[in-house]
C-alpha positions as CSV (number, residue, x, y, z in Angstrom):
1,M,18.2,22.6,-11.5
2,D,17.7,21.3,-7.9
3,K,19.6,18.4,-6.5
4,L,16.2,16.3,-5.9
5,I,14.8,16.9,-8.7
6,I,17.5,15.1,-10.4
7,K,17.7,12.3,-7.7
8,V,14.1,12.2,-8.5
9,L,14.4,11.9,-12.2
10,S,17.1,9.5,-11.5
11,F,14.9,6.9,-9.7
12,I,12.4,7.2,-11.6
13,D,14.0,6.2,-15.0
14,K,16.0,3.7,-12.4
15,Y,12.4,1.7,-11.7
16,Q,11.0,2.9,-15.0
17,L,8.0,4.4,-13.1
18,I,6.7,6.7,-15.8
19,E,7.8,4.5,-18.9
20,N,5.6,5.5,-21.8
21,K,2.8,6.7,-19.6
22,K,1.0,9.8,-21.1
23,T,-0.6,10.8,-17.9
24,V,0.5,10.5,-13.9
25,L,-2.4,11.4,-11.2
26,A,-0.7,12.3,-8.2
27,A,-2.6,11.5,-4.9
28,V,-2.2,14.7,-2.7
29,S,-3.7,15.2,0.8
30,G,-2.1,18.4,1.4
31,G,0.9,17.5,3.8
32,H,4.7,18.1,3.3
33,D,5.4,14.6,1.6
34,S,2.4,14.8,-1.1
35,L,3.1,18.8,-1.6
36,C,6.5,17.9,-2.2
37,M,6.1,15.3,-4.8
38,L,3.6,17.8,-6.9
39,H,5.3,20.0,-7.1
40,L,8.6,17.9,-7.9
41,L,6.5,15.8,-10.7
42,N,5.5,19.2,-12.1
43,E,8.8,20.7,-12.5
44,I,9.8,17.4,-14.4
45,K,6.6,16.8,-16.3
46,N,7.6,18.6,-19.6
47,I,11.2,17.3,-18.9
48,R,9.6,13.4,-19.4
49,G,6.8,14.4,-21.3
50,F,3.5,13.8,-19.3
51,D,0.5,15.0,-18.1
52,L,-0.1,15.6,-14.5
53,K,-3.4,15.7,-12.8
54,V,-4.5,15.7,-9.3
55,M,-6.6,13.7,-7.2
56,H,-7.9,14.2,-3.4
57,L,-9.8,12.0,-1.1
58,N,-11.8,13.7,1.8
59,H,-12.6,10.7,4.3
60,D,-15.0,13.1,6.2
61,F,-13.1,12.0,9.8
62,R,-11.6,15.1,10.7
63,K,-13.0,18.4,11.0
64,E,-10.5,20.1,9.0
65,A,-11.2,17.5,6.2
66,D,-13.1,19.9,4.1
67,G,-10.7,22.6,3.9
68,D,-8.0,20.0,3.3
69,M,-9.8,19.6,-0.3
70,E,-10.3,23.2,-1.2
71,F,-6.8,23.8,0.0
72,V,-5.6,21.3,-2.5
73,R,-8.1,22.1,-4.9
74,S,-6.6,25.8,-4.9
75,V,-3.1,24.6,-5.3
76,S,-4.2,22.4,-8.2
77,E,-5.7,25.3,-9.5
78,K,-2.4,27.7,-9.0
79,L,-0.4,25.5,-10.9
80,G,-3.1,25.2,-13.9
81,L,-3.1,21.1,-13.0
82,E,-7.1,19.8,-13.5
83,F,-8.5,18.4,-9.8
84,F,-10.5,15.2,-9.1
85,G,-11.9,15.3,-5.7
86,E,-14.2,13.2,-3.9
87,K,-15.7,12.6,-0.2
88,V,-16.6,9.7,1.9
89,N,-17.4,9.0,5.2
90,V,-14.4,6.2,5.9
91,E,-15.7,5.5,9.3
92,Q,-19.4,4.1,8.3
93,Y,-17.8,2.1,5.5
94,A,-16.0,0.6,8.1
95,K,-18.9,0.0,10.3
96,V,-20.5,-1.5,7.2
97,H,-18.0,-3.8,5.6
98,G,-16.7,-5.1,9.2
99,I,-13.1,-4.2,8.8
100,S,-11.2,-2.0,10.6
101,F,-10.6,2.2,9.9
102,E,-6.9,2.1,8.5
103,T,-7.9,-0.8,6.0
104,A,-11.6,0.6,4.8
105,G,-9.0,3.8,4.6
106,R,-6.7,2.1,2.2
107,Q,-9.8,0.6,0.3
108,V,-11.9,3.4,-0.4
109,R,-8.7,5.2,-1.3
110,Y,-7.5,2.7,-4.0
111,E,-11.3,2.7,-5.2
112,F,-11.1,6.2,-5.7
113,F,-7.9,6.2,-7.5
114,D,-9.1,3.6,-9.5
115,R,-12.1,5.4,-10.8
116,V,-9.7,8.3,-12.0
117,A,-7.2,6.2,-13.9
118,S,-10.1,4.3,-15.7
119,K,-10.9,8.0,-17.5
120,F,-6.9,8.2,-18.3
121,P,-5.9,4.2,-20.2
122,D,-2.5,5.1,-20.1
123,S,-1.7,6.4,-16.8
124,V,0.2,5.7,-13.5
125,I,-1.0,7.0,-9.6
126,A,1.6,8.7,-8.0
127,T,1.5,8.2,-3.9
128,A,4.2,10.3,-1.8
129,H,5.2,7.1,0.3
130,N,8.7,8.3,1.6
131,A,12.1,6.5,2.8
132,N,10.9,6.9,6.3
133,D,7.6,5.5,5.5
134,N,9.5,2.5,4.3
135,I,10.9,2.3,7.6
136,E,8.1,2.9,9.5
137,S,6.2,0.2,7.8
138,F,8.8,-2.5,8.2
139,F,9.0,-1.8,11.8
140,M,5.4,-1.9,12.0
141,H,5.2,-5.5,10.4
142,L,7.8,-6.8,12.2
143,M,6.2,-6.1,15.8
144,R,3.1,-7.3,14.2
145,G,5.4,-10.9,13.6
146,S,4.9,-10.5,9.7
147,G,6.5,-13.0,7.1
148,L,8.8,-12.1,4.1
149,N,6.0,-10.0,2.7
150,G,5.8,-7.4,5.4
151,L,9.6,-7.2,5.7
152,S,10.2,-6.6,2.1
153,G,9.2,-3.0,2.6
154,I,6.9,-0.8,0.2
155,S,7.9,-0.7,-3.3
156,A,9.0,1.6,-5.6
157,K,6.2,0.3,-8.5
158,R,3.3,-2.0,-7.9
159,D,0.6,-2.2,-10.6
160,N,-0.4,1.1,-12.1
161,I,1.2,2.3,-8.8
162,I,4.3,4.8,-8.5
163,R,6.3,5.7,-5.7
164,P,8.8,8.7,-7.0
165,L,9.8,9.8,-3.2
166,L,10.6,6.3,-1.7
167,F,14.1,7.0,-1.4
168,V,13.7,10.6,-0.2
169,T,13.6,11.3,3.7
170,R,11.3,13.0,5.7
171,E,14.0,15.3,6.2
172,E,15.0,16.2,3.1
173,I,11.3,16.7,1.9
174,E,10.6,19.0,4.6
175,N,13.7,21.3,3.9
176,Y,12.6,21.2,0.1
177,C,9.4,22.6,1.2
178,K,10.8,25.0,3.1
179,E,13.4,26.4,0.5
180,N,10.4,26.4,-2.1
181,N,8.4,28.2,0.6
182,I,5.5,25.2,-0.3
183,V,3.1,25.8,2.9
184,P,1.3,22.2,3.8
185,V,-1.8,21.9,5.8
186,I,-1.2,19.9,9.0
187,D,-2.6,16.9,10.0
188,V,-3.1,16.8,13.4
189,T,-3.5,13.1,13.9
190,N,0.0,12.7,13.0
191,E,0.9,13.9,15.9
192,S,-0.8,11.8,18.1
193,D,0.7,8.3,19.6
194,D,-2.6,6.7,19.4
195,Y,-2.0,5.2,16.5
196,T,0.2,2.3,15.8
197,R,2.1,4.4,13.0
198,N,2.6,7.5,14.8
199,D,3.2,5.7,18.0
200,I,6.2,3.8,16.0
201,R,7.3,7.4,14.4
202,H,7.5,9.0,17.5
203,N,8.7,7.0,19.9
204,V,10.8,3.9,17.9
205,I,12.6,5.3,14.8
206,P,13.9,8.1,16.6
207,S,15.8,5.6,19.0
208,V,16.7,3.2,16.2
209,L,18.3,6.0,13.9
210,E,20.8,6.5,16.8
211,R,22.0,3.1,16.4
212,C,22.2,2.7,12.5
213,S,21.1,4.7,9.2
214,I,17.7,5.1,6.7
215,D,20.3,3.2,4.4
216,S,21.1,0.4,6.1
217,L,17.5,-0.8,6.5
218,T,16.7,0.2,3.4
219,R,19.5,-2.0,2.4
220,T,17.9,-4.9,4.5
221,M,14.4,-4.7,3.3
222,D,16.2,-4.5,-0.3
223,I,17.9,-8.3,0.4
224,I,14.6,-9.6,1.9
225,S,12.6,-7.9,-1.4
226,E,14.7,-10.3,-3.5
227,E,14.6,-13.4,-1.8
228,N,10.9,-13.2,-1.0
229,R,10.5,-12.5,-4.9
230,F,12.2,-15.8,-5.4
231,F,9.9,-17.5,-3.1
232,E,7.2,-16.1,-4.4
233,Q,7.5,-17.5,-8.2
234,Y,8.4,-20.8,-6.6
235,V,5.5,-20.7,-4.9
236,K,3.0,-19.6,-7.9
237,S,4.6,-22.8,-10.0
238,I,3.4,-25.3,-7.0
239,A,-0.1,-22.9,-6.2
240,K,-1.3,-24.2,-9.5
241,S,-2.0,-28.1,-8.7
242,C,-3.6,-26.6,-5.8
243,I,-5.7,-23.8,-6.7
244,I,-8.4,-24.9,-9.4
245,D,-11.0,-23.1,-11.0
246,Y,-14.7,-24.9,-10.8
247,N,-17.8,-23.2,-12.7
248,G,-16.3,-20.0,-12.1
249,V,-15.1,-20.2,-8.4
250,S,-11.7,-20.8,-6.6
251,K,-11.3,-23.9,-4.7
252,L,-8.2,-25.3,-3.0
253,V,-7.8,-29.1,-3.8
254,V,-7.0,-30.2,0.8
255,K,-5.0,-33.4,-0.7
256,Q,-2.2,-31.7,-3.1
257,F,-2.1,-28.8,-0.6
258,K,-1.4,-30.7,3.0
259,V,1.6,-32.9,2.4
260,L,3.2,-28.8,1.4
261,D,5.3,-27.2,3.6
262,K,3.9,-25.3,6.5
263,A,5.8,-22.2,4.8
264,V,4.5,-23.1,1.2
265,K,0.9,-23.2,2.7
266,R,0.5,-20.1,4.2
267,R,1.5,-18.3,1.1
268,I,-0.5,-20.1,-1.2
269,L,-3.5,-19.1,1.2
270,Y,-2.8,-15.4,1.4
271,E,-2.7,-15.8,-2.2
272,F,-5.9,-17.9,-2.0
273,L,-7.3,-15.1,0.5
274,K,-6.1,-12.2,-1.4
275,D,-9.4,-10.2,-2.0
276,S,-10.3,-10.8,1.8
277,P,-9.1,-7.8,4.1
278,D,-7.5,-8.2,7.5
279,V,-7.0,-11.9,7.1
280,G,-3.8,-12.3,9.6
281,L,-1.5,-15.6,10.7
282,I,-4.2,-16.9,13.0
283,H,-6.8,-17.3,10.5
284,I,-4.3,-18.9,7.8
285,D,-2.8,-20.9,10.8
286,G,-6.4,-22.1,11.7
287,I,-7.0,-23.0,7.9
288,I,-4.3,-25.1,7.8
289,E,-5.1,-26.8,10.7
290,I,-8.6,-27.6,9.3
291,A,-7.1,-28.7,5.8
292,E,-4.8,-30.9,7.7
293,K,-7.7,-33.0,9.8
294,N,-9.6,-33.1,6.5
295,R,-13.1,-33.3,7.9
296,G,-15.8,-32.4,5.7
297,G,-18.0,-29.3,7.3
298,S,-15.3,-27.7,9.0
299,I,-15.6,-23.6,9.1
300,A,-12.8,-21.2,9.6
301,E,-14.0,-17.6,10.2
302,L,-12.5,-14.8,8.6
303,P,-12.4,-11.0,9.2
304,G,-16.0,-8.8,7.4
305,G,-18.0,-12.2,8.0
306,K,-16.7,-14.4,5.7
307,K,-16.0,-17.8,6.2
308,I,-13.8,-20.7,4.5
309,K,-15.6,-24.1,4.7
310,L,-14.1,-28.0,3.8
311,N,-16.4,-29.5,1.2
312,K,-15.8,-32.7,-0.5
313,G,-12.2,-32.6,-0.1
314,M,-12.0,-28.7,-1.3
315,L,-11.7,-25.6,0.4
316,E,-14.1,-22.8,-0.6
317,I,-14.7,-19.0,0.7
318,D,-18.1,-18.7,1.7
319,E,-19.4,-15.0,1.1
């Protein structure tokens, strides 16, 4: 058995990624990472006793996008796997909802995944994030001035999302594809430094890895993640006294909120605004300032046209 297959099986078992699940839905773009994941999952599906199916979302952004979807459909058919494909104009979606292209892409992607997953109640969604992606995300968040959440890295499992390649480096993935004659489609946008992640991938990470290893960076993220998990549980216990349900609408009680430490306030607000995309520190600190002044009628603008207002001692989201 291939060494990488053994490593993937070990990782899946360690984090209980597919425990008692009947179906694994593989999100496949057609690139090295997702094709490698698909072939590895196909190799182990009988060992772990699950059905494997393939999902592909066409973002309708590049001229090659239609061809990519047909390519993934063809690969699925050759492997004898059921295929689910959908086409969405992400650029138009971003404009309509007043959000960034990156956020729009993530939203429509996971909405599509959830629609497919709803057909299979006992299922998990597998995405092909790898060790390099994890490091890139760490530096993206670091450069944006992120807190513990952003610096914790990508989790191996979140709700019904699993990432079986999270410990595998991009080099290992490309070597596996080469050794097994797996030929991916190439997304030319991955070569452009116009995108923040690509800029970090091409111009930051190589320099960093000359001075330390992926393992040491991953270990740092693991430590941050463990400490963040503790802080998260602590904040949740406090948030119960601040966030109330008022006729089916969540509201934040300013009197209890304003006396808390600023770090706790920030975390509570991120939880309070979890359904509002692109909320950043500038928005969070602006809301804290409103709460501390506690002047009725004060309003803070949120991305996507939403607002948060102070009314009768409570903060509430105005759609």
